[in-house]
C-alpha positions as CSV (number, residue, x, y, z in Angstrom):
1,M,-19.0,57.1,90.3
2,N,-16.0,59.1,90.9
3,S,-14.1,55.3,91.2
4,G,-15.6,54.1,87.9
5,G,-14.5,57.9,85.9
6,K,-11.5,57.2,86.8
7,N,-11.1,53.7,85.8
8,E,-12.7,54.9,82.3
9,N,-10.0,57.6,82.5
10,G,-7.4,54.7,82.4
11,K,-8.7,52.8,79.9
12,L,-8.6,55.4,77.5
13,L,-5.0,56.4,78.7
14,I,-3.9,53.0,77.9
15,A,-5.7,52.7,74.7
16,T,-3.6,56.2,73.6
17,I,-0.9,54.9,74.8
18,L,-1.2,52.0,72.8
19,L,-2.6,53.4,69.9
20,A,0.6,55.9,70.1
21,V,3.0,52.7,70.3
22,V,1.3,51.2,67.6
23,F,1.3,54.7,65.3
24,I,5.2,55.2,66.1
25,G,6.1,51.5,65.0
26,Q,4.4,52.0,61.9
27,I,6.2,55.2,61.2
28,S,9.5,53.1,62.4
29,L,8.6,50.1,59.8
30,A,8.0,52.8,56.9
31,Q,11.2,54.2,57.8
32,V,13.0,51.3,58.0
33,S,11.4,50.5,54.7
34,I,12.4,53.3,52.9
35,I,16.1,53.4,54.3
36,D,16.1,49.8,53.0
37,E,14.8,50.7,49.5
38,R,17.4,53.8,49.3
39,Q,20.2,51.4,50.2
40,A,19.2,49.0,47.5
41,R,19.4,51.7,45.2
42,L,22.6,52.8,46.3
43,D,24.2,49.0,46.1
44,Y,22.7,48.8,42.5
45,M,24.0,51.8,41.1
46,R,27.4,51.4,43.1
47,S,27.5,47.9,41.4
48,I,27.3,49.0,37.8
49,P,30.7,49.8,36.0
50,V,30.0,54.0,35.3
51,T,30.6,55.3,31.7
52,S,34.1,56.5,31.1
53,W,36.3,58.7,28.8
54,P,38.9,55.8,27.1
55,K,42.0,56.5,28.2
56,H,43.3,55.6,25.0
57,I,41.6,58.5,23.3
58,G,43.7,61.0,25.0
59,S,41.6,64.0,24.9
60,E,39.8,66.2,27.0
61,P,36.5,67.6,27.5
62,I,36.3,71.3,27.4
63,D,35.8,73.1,30.7
64,F,33.8,75.8,31.7
65,D,36.7,78.5,31.5
66,E,37.2,77.1,28.0
67,W,34.0,77.4,27.1
68,R,33.1,80.7,28.9
69,A,36.1,81.9,26.8
70,K,35.1,80.5,23.8
71,R,31.5,82.0,24.1
72,G,32.5,85.7,25.2
73,E,30.4,87.5,26.7
74,P,26.6,87.2,26.4
75,G,25.3,90.5,26.0
76,S,22.1,92.0,27.5
77,F,19.2,89.6,27.7
78,M,16.3,90.4,25.1
79,I,13.4,87.9,24.6
80,D,10.5,88.8,22.0
81,M,7.2,86.8,21.4
82,V,6.9,85.9,17.8
83,K,3.9,84.0,17.5
84,K,0.9,82.5,20.0
85,S,-0.6,80.0,17.9
86,V,-4.0,78.2,19.9
87,P,-5.4,74.8,18.6
88,A,-8.7,74.7,16.9
89,N,-10.2,72.3,19.1
90,K,-9.5,72.4,22.9
91,S,-7.1,69.8,24.2
92,D,-5.6,69.6,27.4
93,A,-2.0,69.1,25.4
94,G,-0.8,72.2,27.3
95,I,1.3,75.1,26.6
96,F,4.7,74.0,24.4
97,C,7.1,77.0,24.1
98,I,9.8,77.3,21.3
99,Y,12.9,79.2,22.0
100,V,14.7,80.5,19.1
101,N,18.2,82.2,19.0
102,S,18.0,85.7,17.6
103,D,20.7,85.4,14.8
104,L,19.4,82.0,13.6
105,F,15.8,82.7,13.7
106,P,15.4,84.5,10.1
107,Q,17.3,81.4,8.5
108,I,14.9,78.5,9.7
109,E,11.8,80.7,10.3
110,S,9.6,78.7,7.5
111,S,10.6,75.2,9.0
112,V,9.4,76.6,12.6
113,D,6.1,77.4,11.1
114,T,5.6,74.1,9.9
115,Y,6.8,72.4,13.1
116,I,4.0,75.2,15.0
117,D,1.3,73.5,12.9
118,D,2.0,69.7,13.7
119,L,2.5,70.8,17.5
120,I,-0.8,72.6,16.9
121,A,-2.3,69.6,15.3
122,D,-1.4,67.6,18.4
123,G,-3.3,69.8,20.4
124,Y,-0.9,72.3,21.7
125,T,-1.1,76.0,22.3
126,V,2.4,77.0,21.1
127,N,4.6,80.3,22.1
128,L,6.9,81.1,19.8
129,Y,10.0,83.4,20.6
130,Q,13.3,84.7,19.5
131,T,15.8,85.8,21.8
132,S,19.5,86.3,22.7
133,G,22.0,87.3,25.4
134,G,21.6,86.7,29.2
135,T,22.5,84.5,31.5
136,E,21.1,81.5,32.6
137,V,19.4,83.0,35.6
138,E,17.4,85.2,33.7
139,F,16.6,82.6,30.9
140,K,15.2,80.6,33.5
141,Q,13.3,83.2,35.1
142,S,11.7,83.4,31.7
143,L,10.9,79.8,31.7
144,Q,9.7,80.2,35.3
145,A,7.0,82.8,34.2
146,Q,5.8,80.6,31.3
147,Y,5.5,77.6,33.6
148,S,3.0,80.0,36.1
149,A,1.1,80.5,32.9
150,G,0.5,76.4,32.4
151,M,3.6,75.9,29.8
152,I,4.6,71.7,30.3
153,G,7.6,72.2,27.9
154,C,10.0,73.8,25.7
155,I,12.5,73.2,23.1
156,L,15.3,75.5,22.9
157,I,16.6,76.2,19.1
158,G,20.5,77.4,18.9
159,D,23.1,78.7,21.2
160,L,20.8,79.7,24.5
161,P,22.2,80.3,27.9
162,I,23.7,77.0,29.3
163,A,23.7,76.2,33.3
164,W,26.8,74.3,34.2
165,Y,27.2,72.1,37.3
166,E,30.2,70.6,39.4
167,E,30.5,67.5,41.1
168,Y,33.7,65.2,42.5
169,C,32.5,61.7,40.8
170,W,34.7,58.8,40.6
171,D,37.6,60.7,41.4
172,V,37.9,63.7,39.3
173,D,36.2,67.1,39.4
174,E,33.6,67.4,36.8
175,T,32.2,70.5,35.6
176,F,29.4,70.1,33.0
177,P,26.0,71.4,30.8
178,S,23.1,70.7,33.4
179,D,19.8,70.8,31.3
180,L,17.8,69.7,34.8
181,Y,18.5,73.1,36.0
182,Y,15.6,74.3,33.4
183,M,13.5,71.0,33.8
184,D,13.2,71.8,37.5
185,M,11.1,75.2,37.8
186,D,10.8,75.7,41.8
187,G,14.3,74.0,43.3
188,I,16.9,76.0,44.7
189,W,20.2,76.2,42.8
190,E,23.4,77.7,44.0
191,D,27.0,78.8,43.1
192,L,28.6,78.3,46.6
193,D,32.2,79.1,45.8
194,S,30.4,81.9,43.5
195,N,33.1,80.6,40.3
196,G,30.1,80.7,38.0
197,I,29.1,76.9,38.3
198,Y,26.2,75.3,40.5
199,D,27.2,72.8,43.2
200,S,24.1,72.5,45.2
201,H,20.8,71.9,44.6
202,S,17.9,71.7,47.4
203,G,14.6,72.2,47.9
204,D,11.9,71.0,45.8
205,Q,14.3,69.2,43.4
206,E,11.6,66.9,40.9
207,P,11.9,68.7,37.5
208,E,8.6,69.9,36.5
209,I,9.1,70.9,32.3
210,I,10.0,68.6,29.4
211,V,13.2,70.3,27.8
212,G,14.9,69.4,24.4
213,R,17.8,71.2,23.1
214,L,18.5,71.4,18.8
215,T,22.2,72.5,19.2
216,A,23.6,72.3,15.7
217,S,26.5,75.1,15.9
218,P,29.5,72.8,16.7
219,M,28.5,70.9,13.7
220,T,31.6,70.9,11.0
221,I,31.3,67.7,9.3
222,G,30.9,68.1,5.2
223,G,30.9,71.6,5.8
224,V,27.2,72.1,6.9
225,T,25.3,75.1,8.4
226,E,23.6,75.4,11.5
227,A,20.9,76.6,9.7
228,D,20.9,73.7,7.1
229,L,21.2,71.0,9.9
230,V,17.9,72.5,11.6
231,N,15.8,72.6,8.9
232,N,16.7,69.5,7.5
233,Y,15.8,68.2,11.0
234,F,12.4,69.9,11.2
235,A,11.7,68.1,7.5
236,K,12.2,64.8,8.9
237,N,10.5,65.5,12.0
238,H,7.2,66.8,9.9
239,N,7.8,63.5,7.7
240,Y,7.5,61.2,10.7
241,R,4.7,63.0,12.5
242,T,2.7,62.8,9.0
243,N,3.4,59.0,8.5
244,R,6.2,59.7,5.9
245,L,9.5,58.4,7.6
246,F,8.3,55.2,9.3
247,L,11.1,52.6,10.6
248,N,10.7,49.1,11.1
249,N,8.8,49.0,15.1
250,R,11.6,47.1,16.4
251,A,14.7,48.2,18.5
252,M,18.2,47.3,19.2
253,A,19.6,47.2,22.7
254,Y,23.9,47.0,21.6
255,I,25.3,46.0,25.2
256,D,29.3,45.8,25.4
257,D,31.2,43.8,28.0
258,D,31.2,45.6,31.0
259,W,27.4,45.7,31.5
260,Q,26.7,42.2,29.4
261,M,25.4,41.0,32.8
262,Y,23.2,43.4,32.6
263,S,21.6,42.7,28.9
264,S,18.5,40.9,29.7
265,E,17.4,43.5,32.4
266,W,18.0,46.3,30.1
267,G,17.0,44.9,27.0
268,G,13.7,43.6,28.8
269,A,13.4,47.5,29.6
270,V,13.5,48.1,26.3
271,G,11.1,45.7,25.0
272,M,8.3,47.4,27.1
273,A,8.0,50.0,23.9
274,Y,9.0,47.4,21.4
275,D,7.7,44.0,20.4
276,S,10.8,43.2,18.8
277,V,14.3,44.0,20.7
278,T,17.4,42.5,19.3
279,T,19.9,42.3,22.1
280,V,23.5,42.3,21.4
281,A,25.8,41.6,23.8
282,Y,27.8,38.8,23.6
283,G,31.4,39.3,24.4
284,A,33.5,39.5,21.3
285,E,30.8,40.1,19.0
286,T,29.9,43.6,20.1
287,I,32.9,45.4,18.7
288,A,33.0,48.6,16.4
289,A,32.3,47.2,13.0
290,D,30.2,45.1,14.1
291,Y,28.0,47.8,15.8
292,E,28.5,50.1,12.1
293,A,27.2,47.6,9.9
294,R,23.9,47.1,12.3
295,L,23.5,50.8,11.6
296,D,21.6,50.1,8.5
297,D,19.6,47.2,9.8
298,N,16.6,49.5,10.6
299,Y,15.7,50.0,13.8
300,E,13.1,53.0,14.7
301,S,15.3,52.9,18.4
302,I,18.8,51.6,19.8
303,L,20.1,51.6,23.4
304,L,23.8,51.9,22.8
305,C,25.5,51.2,25.9
306,A,29.4,51.4,25.6
307,H,32.3,53.5,26.7
308,S,32.7,56.4,24.8
309,W,33.5,60.2,24.6
310,P,31.9,63.3,22.6
311,N,33.0,62.4,19.6
312,G,32.6,58.6,19.2
313,H,32.5,54.9,20.8
314,S,35.0,52.6,22.3
315,F,34.1,48.4,22.4
316,K,36.3,46.3,24.8
317,V,36.9,42.2,24.4
318,G,36.5,41.1,27.8
319,T,38.9,43.6,29.3
320,E,40.7,44.8,26.8
321,W,40.6,48.0,24.5
322,I,41.0,45.7,21.7
323,G,37.1,45.9,20.1
324,G,37.5,49.0,18.0
325,D,36.4,52.7,17.9
326,T,33.4,54.2,16.1
327,Y,34.0,57.7,15.0
328,V,31.6,60.5,14.8
329,D,32.6,61.3,10.9
330,E,32.0,57.1,10.4
331,V,28.2,57.7,11.7
332,V,27.8,60.6,9.5
333,T,28.8,58.5,6.4
334,I,26.8,55.6,7.4
335,N,23.7,57.8,8.1
336,P,21.9,55.4,10.4
337,K,18.6,54.4,9.8
338,A,17.2,55.0,13.6
339,H,15.2,57.1,14.9
340,F,15.2,57.3,19.0
341,Y,18.7,56.7,20.8
342,N,19.1,56.1,24.5
343,L,23.2,56.5,24.8
344,F,24.4,54.9,27.8
345,A,27.7,56.2,26.6
346,C,29.7,58.6,28.7
347,S,29.4,62.5,27.3
348,N,28.1,61.9,24.3
349,T,25.2,64.7,24.4
350,R,27.8,67.3,25.6
351,Y,26.7,69.6,23.7
352,V,29.0,72.3,24.1
353,E,31.5,70.0,21.9
354,I,32.3,70.2,18.3
355,D,30.7,67.7,16.6
356,Y,29.5,66.0,19.6
357,M,28.0,62.4,18.7
358,G,24.4,62.3,20.5
359,G,24.1,65.4,18.0
360,W,25.1,64.2,15.0
361,Y,22.9,60.7,15.7
362,I,19.6,63.3,15.5
363,F,21.3,65.5,12.6
364,C,22.0,63.0,9.8
365,D,20.5,63.4,6.6
366,S,17.9,60.6,6.5
367,Y,16.7,59.6,10.0
368,G,17.3,60.5,13.7
369,L,15.0,62.9,15.8
370,A,15.9,62.3,19.6
371,S,18.9,60.8,21.8
372,I,18.9,60.9,25.3
373,G,22.2,60.6,27.2
374,S,25.1,62.4,29.5
375,T,27.3,65.3,29.2
376,K,29.6,63.9,31.6
377,T,30.2,60.5,33.2
378,G,27.5,58.3,33.9
379,S,24.0,58.0,32.0
380,M,20.4,56.7,32.5
381,L,19.9,53.4,35.0
382,Y,16.7,52.2,35.9
383,F,15.5,52.2,32.4
384,E,12.5,50.6,33.1
385,D,11.5,53.8,34.7
386,F,11.6,55.5,31.0
387,Y,10.7,52.8,28.3
388,G,7.6,52.0,30.9
389,P,5.8,55.4,30.0
390,F,7.2,55.6,26.7
391,S,5.3,52.4,25.5
392,Q,2.3,54.2,27.0
393,G,2.3,56.7,24.1
394,V,3.8,59.5,26.2
395,S,6.0,62.0,24.5
396,I,9.9,61.1,24.5
397,G,9.9,64.3,26.7
398,Q,7.4,63.2,29.0
399,A,8.8,59.7,29.5
400,F,12.3,61.3,30.1
401,L,10.3,63.7,32.6
402,E,8.8,60.6,34.8
403,W,12.4,59.2,34.7
404,F,14.0,61.7,36.3
405,I,10.9,62.1,39.0
406,A,11.4,58.7,39.6
407,M,15.2,59.0,40.0
408,A,14.2,61.8,43.0
409,E,12.0,59.5,44.8
410,F,14.5,59.5,47.8
411,G,16.1,63.2,46.7
412,Y,19.3,63.0,44.8
413,S,22.2,61.7,46.8
414,H,25.8,62.2,45.6
415,D,25.3,58.6,43.4
416,D,22.5,60.0,41.7
417,I,24.5,63.6,40.9
418,C,27.0,61.8,39.1
419,W,25.2,59.2,37.5
420,F,22.0,61.5,36.3
421,Y,22.7,65.1,36.5
422,G,24.3,65.4,33.0
423,M,21.4,63.5,31.3
424,T,19.8,66.0,28.4
425,L,17.2,65.4,25.7
426,C,19.1,66.6,22.2
427,G,16.0,66.9,19.8
428,D,12.5,67.6,19.9
429,P,10.6,66.4,23.3
430,T,7.3,66.1,22.2
431,L,7.9,63.5,19.7
432,R,6.1,59.8,20.3
433,H,6.5,56.4,19.3
434,I,4.1,56.0,16.5
435,E,2.9,52.3,15.6
436,P,2.7,52.1,11.8
437,Q,-1.3,52.4,10.8
438,P,-2.3,49.0,9.0
439,V,-1.6,48.9,5.5
440,S,-4.7,49.8,3.1
441,I,-5.0,49.5,-0.8
442,I,-6.1,52.7,-1.8
443,T,-7.4,51.6,-5.4
444,D,-11.0,50.4,-5.8
445,M,-11.1,50.7,-9.7
446,L,-8.1,50.5,-11.8
447,S,-8.2,52.7,-15.5
448,D,-10.5,51.1,-18.0
449,G,-8.5,49.7,-20.6
450,D,-9.3,48.6,-24.6
451,F,-9.3,45.4,-26.0
452,N,-5.9,44.7,-27.9
453,L,-4.0,48.0,-26.9
454,P,-0.9,48.8,-24.6
455,Y,-2.3,49.3,-20.9
456,S,-0.7,50.5,-17.9
457,D,-2.5,51.7,-14.3
458,T,-0.4,51.7,-10.6
459,L,-1.7,50.3,-7.0
460,D,-2.1,52.8,-4.4
461,S,-1.6,52.0,-0.5
462,D,-1.3,53.9,2.5
463,G,-0.2,53.1,6.0
464,G,2.5,50.7,7.1
465,I,6.0,51.1,5.6
466,P,7.1,51.5,2.1
467,P,7.9,50.0,-0.2
468,F,5.0,47.6,-0.6
469,Q,5.2,43.9,-2.3
470,Y,2.3,43.4,-4.4
471,T,0.4,39.6,-5.2
472,V,-2.6,38.7,-6.9
473,T,-4.5,36.4,-4.2
474,D,-7.4,35.3,-5.6
475,G,-9.1,35.7,-9.1
476,S,-6.7,36.5,-12.1
477,L,-5.7,39.3,-14.0
478,P,-7.4,39.7,-17.5
479,E,-5.3,37.6,-20.0
480,G,-2.5,39.8,-21.4
481,L,-1.9,41.8,-18.5
482,T,0.7,41.3,-15.5
483,L,1.0,42.7,-12.5
484,N,5.1,44.3,-11.3
485,G,4.9,43.0,-7.8
486,S,7.7,45.9,-6.5
487,E,6.2,48.3,-7.8
488,G,2.5,47.9,-8.1
489,I,2.0,48.6,-12.4
490,I,-0.6,46.2,-13.6
491,S,0.4,46.4,-17.5
492,G,0.4,44.6,-20.8
493,V,-1.9,44.2,-24.1
494,C,-5.5,43.1,-23.0
495,A,-6.0,40.4,-24.8
496,E,-9.7,40.0,-23.4
497,A,-12.8,42.5,-22.6
498,G,-15.1,42.5,-20.1
499,T,-15.4,43.6,-16.8
500,F,-12.7,41.6,-14.2
501,S,-12.4,41.3,-10.3
502,F,-9.6,40.2,-8.5
503,T,-7.9,40.6,-4.6
504,V,-4.4,41.8,-4.4
505,Q,-2.6,41.7,-1.5
506,A,0.0,44.3,-0.1
507,Q,3.8,43.9,2.1
508,D,5.0,46.5,3.4
509,S,8.5,46.4,4.5
510,G,8.3,46.6,8.2
511,I,9.6,44.0,10.5
512,P,7.4,42.5,11.5
513,Y,5.5,43.1,8.3
514,L,1.7,44.3,8.0
515,T,-0.5,43.1,5.0
516,G,-3.7,44.9,4.0
517,A,-5.8,43.1,0.9
518,K,-8.6,44.3,-1.4
519,E,-10.8,43.4,-4.3
520,I,-10.0,45.2,-7.1
521,G,-12.0,45.6,-10.7
522,I,-11.1,46.8,-13.8
523,N,-13.1,47.2,-17.0
524,I,-11.6,46.3,-20.7
525,N,-13.3,47.9,-23.4
526,F,-13.9,46.5,-27.0
527,M,-14.7,48.7,-30.1
528,C,-18.3,47.7,-31.6
529,G,-17.6,46.0,-35.0
530,D,-14.0,45.3,-34.4
531,V,-14.6,41.8,-34.9
532,D,-11.0,40.8,-35.7
533,G,-9.7,43.0,-33.3
534,S,-7.3,45.0,-35.5
535,V,-8.7,48.2,-33.7
536,G,-10.5,49.9,-36.4
537,I,-14.1,48.6,-38.6
538,N,-13.2,47.9,-42.3
539,I,-14.2,45.2,-44.7
540,L,-11.8,42.3,-43.0
541,D,-14.6,42.7,-39.9
542,I,-17.5,41.4,-42.6
543,T,-15.4,38.6,-44.1
544,Y,-14.6,37.7,-40.6
545,I,-18.2,37.0,-39.4
546,I,-18.2,35.4,-42.9
547,S,-15.7,32.9,-42.2
548,Y,-17.1,32.2,-39.0
549,L,-20.6,31.8,-39.5
550,Y,-20.4,29.9,-43.1
551,K,-16.6,28.4,-43.4
552,G,-16.1,26.9,-40.0
553,G,-13.4,30.3,-39.2
554,P,-12.3,31.6,-35.8
555,V,-14.4,32.5,-32.8
556,P,-14.1,36.1,-32.9
557,P,-11.7,37.4,-29.9
558,V,-14.7,39.5,-28.5
559,M,-18.0,37.9,-29.6
560,D,-20.0,40.5,-28.4
561,A,-18.0,43.1,-31.1
562,A,-18.9,41.3,-33.9
563,D,-22.9,41.3,-32.5
564,V,-23.2,44.7,-33.9
565,N,-27.0,44.7,-33.8
566,A,-27.2,43.9,-30.6
567,S,-29.6,40.8,-30.9
568,G,-27.6,38.8,-28.4
569,G,-26.4,36.7,-31.1
570,I,-24.3,36.7,-34.6
571,N,-26.2,35.9,-37.7
572,V,-26.5,37.5,-41.5
573,L,-28.0,40.7,-40.1
574,D,-24.9,41.4,-38.2
575,I,-23.1,41.7,-41.9
576,T,-25.8,43.6,-43.7
577,V,-25.8,46.2,-40.3
578,L,-21.4,46.4,-40.9
579,I,-22.1,46.6,-45.0
580,G,-24.8,49.7,-44.7
581,Y,-22.5,51.0,-41.9
582,L,-19.0,51.2,-44.0
583,Y,-20.7,51.2,-47.7
584,K,-24.4,52.8,-47.3
585,S,-24.0,55.6,-45.1
586,G,-26.1,53.4,-42.4
587,P,-26.1,53.6,-38.9
588,P,-22.9,52.6,-36.6
589,P,-23.0,49.2,-34.4
590,I,-24.8,49.4,-31.6
591,C,-23.4,45.9,-29.5
592,P,-24.2,44.6,-26.2
């Protein structure tokens, strides 16, 4: 028995060793796989030409010391809750916080109230704060307190504290604003050399909340004020949310020469969110004049890949800087027809710079709601990790957050820091890509018309992207009436009476377009006894019947108008009714 026990123990030991070997082997294989994936990612990033500040532009970015001197001492930190609003219906959208610079708040309060109503309609619980002074550390502590209470994100409106980061990237010491600092609620951020700029980020590096910025104070073009720009932004925002500011449900990927080889990949990523994507990446075609011309072509979303600086874009032809430059004042004048911008464009969202391009893309008069870009060299890569979530209906801020989380899969390497730590979102992070609603003709019955009198009424439609083009696809309008297809106006002089129906189709202005059709009715009334259609009853109507009955005269324009005794036919009795009514105080005519 002892010998048998030893055998069993030996077998158990061997089995344990084998399992350990297998387990260690599995760990090793997993580690190798991770190492391989990490290296593949590094190889990919290092193969892509970095977005750069064009040398021929000549200017330099404002650095931390210049910014701090310009800002001055921030003063003591102050923050007050102005309002807390809870949706009427329970929703899991979460708590969203609005932080507004205290000096700006009184000038935009009404617009912010409308924005809050829109957020509540989307199911958010909204906390509104006004704040001033303080450091980025104090401001982040207030965010962390809200995060502990369930906050999923925030928007920063006006001049609020900014966190700066520094890194040696592509042979240059770069200092830049980094909103990742505010998105990351539990990482460790350190300023190891105590110069006021963070240079170390460790611990749990993944961001947890969505953050958007509305910084309009640096804008000077046209003499506009910060408050005017923010108020106009929220007006556009409200119109978009309430289906009154749709653009074509399509996108453009405009990719300059240095990244032409990636055009299929990157354009394909944009296509995850849009069925129709125009990719422009054909050498000499991608030049400033062509890009500017296309800004009026009505795309909801634009991915631009071009070497840039805070106030513009530069385009190359081959390896030469001969494609021209697009300046921010030109973009403001164009007033582009686009809402969402992904700017693979060096320093375009560097919101500490005067008239920064990423800001003007969202502050233009008529359109523009969100721009994603970098405050330094580098930009977004792995676009599918952004457009994939965006295509599923999540907010642009959530899609941006999920992209940032995906980039943190292996921790942020030096390459990741150089490419991604300047990434920021300008605009409202809660906005979603909204598909236009189906076109629907609201009109059921047109207003009544009167025989032989002028008529006008207008068709009314909803959904789609106005303006609409109307056509009659079945049946016909009453004689004498016509349809103005571009305005939806039915007008003319009614030349026949009765009840009519016909089918009208409305086609919207989207690309691709949407249509809706509906059967519509109209009643054209007549005056009983007005046999000749003169819009009155007199002796001529009597003579008209006599001529028709006994002298082979013309048929009455409206036969029922001559049947004044409602007998179902026209005869001498109708003549006597009209004579009695006109000359003997008889009863009025009664028609079928």
